[in-house]
C-alpha positions as CSV (number, residue, x, y, z in Angstrom):
1,X,0.0,0.0,0.0
2,X,1.3,3.4,-1.0
3,X,2.0,6.0,1.6
4,X,0.1,9.2,0.7
5,X,2.3,12.0,-0.7
6,X,1.7,15.1,1.5
7,X,2.6,17.4,-1.4
8,X,0.1,15.7,-3.7
9,X,-2.5,15.9,-1.1
10,X,-1.9,19.6,-0.6
11,X,-2.0,20.2,-4.3
12,X,-5.3,18.3,-4.6
13,X,-6.8,20.2,-1.7
14,X,-5.6,23.5,-3.2
15,X,-7.2,22.6,-6.6
16,X,-10.4,21.6,-4.9
17,X,-10.4,24.9,-2.9
18,X,-9.7,26.9,-6.0
19,X,-12.5,25.1,-7.8
20,X,-14.9,25.9,-5.0
21,X,-13.9,29.6,-5.0
22,X,-14.3,29.8,-8.7
23,X,-17.7,28.1,-8.5
24,X,-18.8,30.5,-5.8
25,X,-17.7,33.5,-7.7
26,X,-19.5,32.2,-10.8
27,X,-22.6,31.7,-8.7
28,X,-22.4,35.3,-7.5
29,X,-22.1,36.5,-11.1
30,X,-25.1,34.5,-12.2
31,X,-27.2,35.8,-9.2
32,X,-26.3,39.4,-10.1
33,X,-27.5,38.9,-13.6
34,X,-31.1,39.2,-12.3
35,X,-30.6,43.0,-12.2
36,X,-27.7,43.6,-14.5
37,X,-29.2,41.7,-17.4
38,X,-32.9,42.3,-17.0
39,X,-34.1,42.1,-20.6
40,X,-36.3,45.0,-21.8
41,X,-39.9,44.0,-22.3
42,X,-39.7,40.8,-20.2
43,X,-41.2,40.4,-16.7
44,X,-39.0,40.9,-13.7
45,X,-38.5,37.7,-11.7
46,X,-40.6,39.2,-8.9
47,X,-43.7,39.1,-11.2
48,X,-45.5,35.7,-11.0
49,X,-46.7,33.7,-14.0
50,X,-50.5,33.4,-14.1
51,X,-52.6,31.0,-16.1
52,X,-55.6,31.9,-18.3
53,X,-58.5,29.6,-17.2
54,X,-61.3,31.1,-19.4
55,X,-62.3,34.1,-21.4
56,X,-65.7,35.5,-22.4
57,X,-66.8,38.9,-23.7
58,X,-65.5,41.5,-21.2
59,X,-64.1,39.0,-18.8
60,X,-61.0,36.9,-18.2
61,X,-60.4,34.2,-15.5
62,X,-56.9,34.0,-14.1
63,X,-55.1,32.1,-11.4
64,X,-55.9,33.5,-8.0
65,X,-52.8,35.2,-6.6
66,X,-52.0,38.5,-4.9
67,X,-50.9,39.8,-8.3
68,X,-54.2,38.9,-10.0
69,X,-56.2,40.6,-7.3
70,X,-54.4,44.0,-7.5
71,X,-56.6,47.0,-7.9
72,X,-56.3,49.1,-11.1
73,X,-55.7,48.5,-14.7
74,X,-52.8,46.5,-16.2
75,X,-51.4,45.0,-19.3
76,X,-51.7,41.3,-19.5
77,X,-48.8,39.8,-21.6
78,X,-48.1,36.3,-22.8
79,X,-46.1,34.6,-25.5
80,X,-47.3,36.5,-28.6
81,X,-50.3,38.1,-26.9
82,X,-51.2,41.4,-25.1
83,X,-54.4,42.5,-23.5
84,X,-55.6,45.1,-21.0
85,X,-57.4,44.1,-17.8
86,X,-59.3,46.3,-15.4
87,X,-61.0,45.8,-12.0
88,X,-61.6,42.5,-10.3
89,X,-65.2,41.4,-11.1
90,X,-67.1,40.5,-8.0
91,X,-70.3,39.2,-9.6
92,X,-70.6,35.6,-10.9
93,X,-69.6,32.2,-9.7
94,X,-65.9,31.3,-9.7
95,X,-63.7,28.7,-8.1
96,X,-61.6,29.4,-5.0
97,X,-58.4,29.3,-7.0
98,X,-59.3,31.8,-9.7
99,X,-60.0,35.5,-10.1
100,X,-62.2,37.1,-12.8
101,X,-61.1,40.5,-14.1
102,X,-62.7,42.9,-16.5
103,X,-61.2,42.4,-20.0
104,X,-61.0,45.8,-21.6
105,X,-59.4,44.8,-24.9
106,X,-57.1,42.3,-26.6
107,X,-54.5,44.4,-28.4
108,X,-52.4,41.6,-29.9
109,X,-52.8,37.8,-30.4
110,X,-55.4,35.8,-28.5
111,X,-56.0,34.7,-24.9
112,X,-56.7,31.0,-24.7
113,X,-57.2,28.7,-21.7
114,X,-53.9,27.4,-20.5
115,X,-51.9,30.3,-21.7
116,X,-49.2,31.6,-19.3
117,X,-49.4,35.3,-18.8
118,X,-48.2,38.0,-16.4
119,X,-49.4,41.4,-15.4
120,X,-47.4,44.4,-16.7
121,X,-47.5,48.1,-16.1
122,X,-47.5,48.7,-19.9
123,X,-51.0,49.2,-21.3
124,X,-49.9,50.0,-24.8
125,X,-47.9,48.3,-27.6
126,X,-46.8,49.9,-30.8
127,X,-46.0,53.6,-31.0
128,X,-47.9,56.8,-30.0
129,X,-49.6,56.9,-33.4
130,X,-50.8,53.3,-33.6
131,X,-51.5,53.0,-29.8
132,X,-52.9,56.4,-29.0
133,X,-53.6,58.2,-32.3
134,X,-51.1,60.9,-31.5
135,X,-49.0,62.6,-34.2
136,X,-45.4,61.9,-33.5
137,X,-42.0,61.7,-35.1
138,X,-39.4,58.9,-34.9
139,X,-36.2,60.7,-34.0
140,X,-32.6,59.7,-33.3
141,X,-30.9,61.4,-30.3
142,X,-27.1,61.5,-30.6
143,X,-25.6,59.6,-27.7
144,X,-22.1,58.8,-26.6
145,X,-22.5,55.2,-27.8
146,X,-24.5,56.0,-30.9
147,X,-28.0,57.0,-32.0
148,X,-30.7,56.6,-29.4
149,X,-34.2,56.0,-30.8
150,X,-37.0,58.2,-29.4
151,X,-40.5,59.2,-30.0
152,X,-41.3,62.9,-30.1
153,X,-44.9,64.0,-29.6
154,X,-45.1,67.8,-30.4
155,X,-47.2,70.3,-28.5
156,X,-47.3,74.0,-27.8
157,X,-45.4,74.6,-24.6
158,X,-41.7,75.3,-24.4
159,X,-41.3,73.0,-21.4
160,X,-40.7,69.5,-22.6
161,X,-41.3,66.3,-20.6
162,X,-38.6,63.7,-21.2
163,X,-39.7,60.2,-20.2
164,X,-37.5,57.3,-19.5
165,X,-38.5,53.7,-18.5
166,X,-36.8,51.5,-16.0
167,X,-36.0,47.8,-15.3
168,X,-37.7,45.4,-17.5
169,X,-39.5,48.2,-19.4
170,X,-39.4,49.7,-22.8
171,X,-40.3,53.1,-24.2
172,X,-43.9,51.8,-24.6
173,X,-44.4,52.1,-20.8
174,X,-44.4,55.9,-20.6
175,X,-47.3,55.9,-23.1
176,X,-49.5,55.4,-20.0
177,X,-49.1,59.1,-19.2
178,X,-48.5,60.4,-22.8
179,X,-52.2,61.3,-23.5
180,X,-52.4,63.2,-20.2
181,X,-49.3,65.2,-21.0
182,X,-50.4,65.9,-24.5
183,X,-53.8,67.2,-23.3
184,X,-51.8,69.8,-21.3
185,X,-49.7,70.7,-24.3
186,X,-46.4,69.4,-23.1
187,X,-44.1,68.2,-25.9
188,X,-42.9,64.7,-24.9
189,X,-39.6,63.0,-25.8
190,X,-39.8,59.3,-25.0
191,X,-36.3,57.8,-25.0
192,X,-34.9,54.4,-25.6
193,X,-31.4,54.1,-24.1
194,X,-28.4,51.8,-24.1
195,X,-29.4,48.2,-24.1
196,X,-32.9,48.8,-25.5
197,X,-34.0,47.3,-28.8
198,X,-32.6,49.5,-31.5
199,X,-30.2,51.4,-29.2
200,X,-26.5,50.8,-28.8
201,X,-25.4,47.9,-26.6
202,X,-23.5,48.9,-23.5
203,X,-19.8,48.1,-23.8
204,X,-19.9,45.4,-21.0
205,X,-23.4,44.2,-21.9
206,X,-24.7,45.1,-18.5
207,X,-27.2,47.5,-16.9
208,X,-25.5,49.8,-14.4
209,X,-28.9,50.6,-12.8
210,X,-28.8,54.2,-14.0
211,X,-25.3,55.1,-13.0
212,X,-24.0,55.2,-16.5
213,X,-27.2,55.2,-18.4
214,X,-28.0,58.8,-17.2
215,X,-25.6,60.0,-19.9
216,X,-28.2,58.9,-22.5
217,X,-30.8,61.0,-20.7
218,X,-28.3,63.9,-20.7
219,X,-28.1,63.5,-24.5
220,X,-31.9,63.7,-24.6
221,X,-31.8,67.0,-22.7
222,X,-29.3,68.4,-25.2
223,X,-31.5,67.3,-28.0
224,X,-34.6,68.9,-26.5
225,X,-32.7,72.2,-25.9
226,X,-31.4,72.2,-29.4
227,X,-34.9,71.8,-30.9
228,X,-36.6,74.5,-28.9
229,X,-37.1,73.4,-25.2
230,X,-36.5,76.3,-22.8
231,X,-36.9,73.9,-19.8
232,X,-37.4,70.2,-19.3
233,X,-39.1,68.0,-16.7
234,X,-37.6,64.5,-16.4
235,X,-40.1,61.8,-15.7
236,X,-38.4,58.4,-14.9
237,X,-39.6,55.1,-13.6
238,X,-37.4,52.7,-11.6
239,X,-33.8,53.0,-12.8
240,X,-35.1,55.7,-15.2
241,X,-35.8,57.7,-12.0
242,X,-32.2,57.1,-10.9
243,X,-31.1,58.4,-14.3
244,X,-33.2,61.5,-13.7
245,X,-31.6,62.1,-10.3
246,X,-28.1,61.7,-11.8
247,X,-28.8,64.0,-14.7
248,X,-30.2,66.7,-12.4
249,X,-26.9,66.5,-10.4
250,X,-24.4,66.0,-13.2
251,X,-25.7,67.4,-16.5
252,X,-24.0,70.4,-18.0
253,X,-27.5,71.6,-18.8
254,X,-29.0,70.9,-15.4
255,X,-30.0,74.6,-15.2
256,X,-32.6,73.7,-17.9
257,X,-34.2,71.0,-15.6
258,X,-37.2,72.5,-13.9
259,X,-38.6,69.4,-12.1
260,X,-38.3,65.7,-11.6
261,X,-41.0,63.0,-11.5
262,X,-39.6,59.9,-9.8
263,X,-41.8,56.8,-10.0
264,X,-40.7,53.8,-8.0
265,X,-37.1,55.1,-7.9
266,X,-34.2,52.7,-7.3
267,X,-32.4,54.6,-4.5
268,X,-30.8,51.5,-2.9
269,X,-29.4,49.3,-5.7
270,X,-28.1,46.6,-3.3
271,X,-31.6,45.9,-2.0
272,X,-33.0,45.9,-5.5
273,X,-30.4,43.4,-6.6
274,X,-31.0,41.2,-3.6
275,X,-34.8,41.3,-4.2
276,X,-34.4,40.3,-7.9
277,X,-31.9,37.6,-7.1
278,X,-34.1,36.2,-4.3
279,X,-37.0,36.1,-6.7
280,X,-34.8,33.8,-8.9
281,X,-34.5,31.5,-5.9
282,X,-30.9,32.4,-5.2
283,X,-29.8,30.9,-1.8
284,X,-29.4,33.5,0.9
285,X,-25.8,32.7,1.4
286,X,-25.1,33.8,-2.2
287,X,-26.7,37.2,-1.9
288,X,-23.7,39.1,-0.5
289,X,-21.7,37.5,-3.3
290,X,-24.2,38.8,-5.9
291,X,-23.8,42.3,-4.5
292,X,-20.0,42.1,-4.6
293,X,-20.1,40.6,-8.1
294,X,-22.3,43.5,-9.3
295,X,-20.0,46.0,-7.7
296,X,-17.0,44.4,-9.4
297,X,-18.6,44.2,-12.8
298,X,-20.1,47.7,-12.9
299,X,-18.2,49.9,-10.4
300,X,-21.4,50.6,-8.4
301,X,-20.6,51.9,-4.9
302,X,-21.5,49.6,-2.0
303,X,-23.0,50.8,1.2
304,X,-26.1,52.5,-0.1
305,X,-28.2,50.6,2.4
306,X,-27.1,52.7,5.4
307,X,-29.0,55.7,4.1
308,X,-26.0,57.9,3.3
309,X,-26.6,57.6,-0.5
310,X,-30.1,58.8,-0.1
311,X,-29.0,61.7,2.2
312,X,-26.4,62.7,-0.5
313,X,-29.1,62.7,-3.1
314,X,-31.3,64.8,-0.9
315,X,-28.5,67.3,-0.3
316,X,-27.9,67.7,-4.0
317,X,-31.5,68.4,-5.0
318,X,-32.1,71.8,-6.4
319,X,-35.5,71.4,-8.2
320,X,-39.0,70.4,-7.2
321,X,-39.6,66.6,-7.1
322,X,-42.8,64.6,-7.3
323,X,-41.9,61.2,-5.8
324,X,-44.6,58.5,-6.5
325,X,-44.0,55.3,-4.6
326,X,-45.6,52.9,-2.1
327,X,-45.0,50.1,0.4
328,X,-46.1,47.4,-2.0
329,X,-42.9,47.7,-4.1
330,X,-40.8,44.7,-3.4
331,X,-38.1,45.6,-6.0
332,X,-37.2,49.2,-4.9
333,X,-37.9,49.6,-1.2
334,X,-40.2,52.4,-0.1
335,X,-38.1,53.4,2.9
336,X,-35.4,55.3,1.0
337,X,-38.2,57.3,-0.8
338,X,-39.7,58.2,2.6
339,X,-36.2,59.2,3.8
340,X,-35.7,61.4,0.7
341,X,-39.0,63.1,1.2
342,X,-38.3,63.7,4.9
343,X,-34.9,65.2,4.3
344,X,-36.2,67.7,1.7
345,X,-39.8,68.7,2.4
346,X,-39.0,72.0,0.8
347,X,-38.6,70.3,-2.6
348,X,-40.0,66.8,-2.5
349,X,-43.7,65.9,-2.6
350,X,-44.4,62.2,-1.8
351,X,-47.5,60.7,-3.4
352,X,-48.0,57.4,-1.7
353,X,-49.7,54.5,-3.6
354,X,-50.8,51.4,-1.8
355,X,-51.1,47.9,-3.4
356,X,-49.0,48.6,-6.4
357,X,-46.0,46.6,-7.6
358,X,-42.7,48.1,-8.9
359,X,-43.2,50.7,-11.7
360,X,-47.0,50.4,-11.6
361,X,-48.0,53.4,-9.4
362,X,-50.1,54.8,-12.2
363,X,-51.8,51.5,-12.8
364,X,-53.2,51.2,-9.3
365,X,-55.1,54.5,-9.5
366,X,-54.7,56.4,-12.8
367,X,-56.9,59.3,-11.8
368,X,-55.1,60.0,-8.5
369,X,-51.7,59.7,-10.2
370,X,-52.7,62.1,-12.9
371,X,-54.1,64.6,-10.4
372,X,-50.9,64.5,-8.4
373,X,-49.0,65.0,-11.7
374,X,-51.3,67.9,-12.7
375,X,-50.7,69.7,-9.4
376,X,-47.0,69.2,-9.7
377,X,-46.7,70.3,-13.3
378,X,-49.0,73.3,-13.2
379,X,-46.4,75.7,-11.6
380,X,-43.7,74.4,-14.1
381,X,-45.7,75.2,-17.2
């Protein structure tokens, strides 16, 4: 019988240890992909899949879940289909494991029993012309990585509203408020930015959760000023709200920014990344690795969870802010938004929305959202 070679045993242990470390690092990178590679137009992992059980004129029966019982109006997207659903219908018989909602319209494809679908904040597909009947122009905004596609809806005022979607969204999402803005004669520039369909790919292929993407919003501000805007209001959702904050702080044209509308803002990227990774069933032990992997891959600064990042944002604010958020957001926590509003009551108005998921504050109560927006925008006209 051979005597074990201590050197060989040590080498074997070292190789095994290195393999374990490499596997752990790889697992952290994969977990961080939930936020850094969120594909536009696809549901976030926090959004549950539902099943269509039945349809009839004006009604659709869905799997009973907290999501399918939300108040408000939502898009209902599936593989090759899109519809719009309204309130939960209380009348009629239904099984204990289903929910019946008002089916407002099917905009694309069909809804058939057994189809897998999910609720989405986006009510409209297409462009402002096909979806809303609004005259618009397809324009290219010159950005640092190349041309950025945008829709421009003209109107009479010299204050433009620049809209920018967030995680999992596309430039179709801001069409929810486009008719409202058009009725009040605000020109709207609805931007697609790096990583979106038709826009340049980021050099590393990753989302930086607004920390580099804000430069595309800066390019949109320059475009607006070049073509007649005296002032701009930045209206961002999710990481788009983060982009708006960064542009208001860093843009060379920040003196042209007269206000910010921040819907479901990502103010604590670490918590957002953990939430998305957890929704993909990442073991808790890997979550700190996911945060470190995200920092290493993107250069994001750790430590936002202690509140100092929010305090710094508050200290740098110089324009009025409408902050629309609520405790039902499991992707971007509500606490930092409350902290931002408390730190700057002179500039920040917090409009609280209950029972709304991330990026869907308008959907839960469109009338109340638009009234808050009207009150905010009126002095900025």
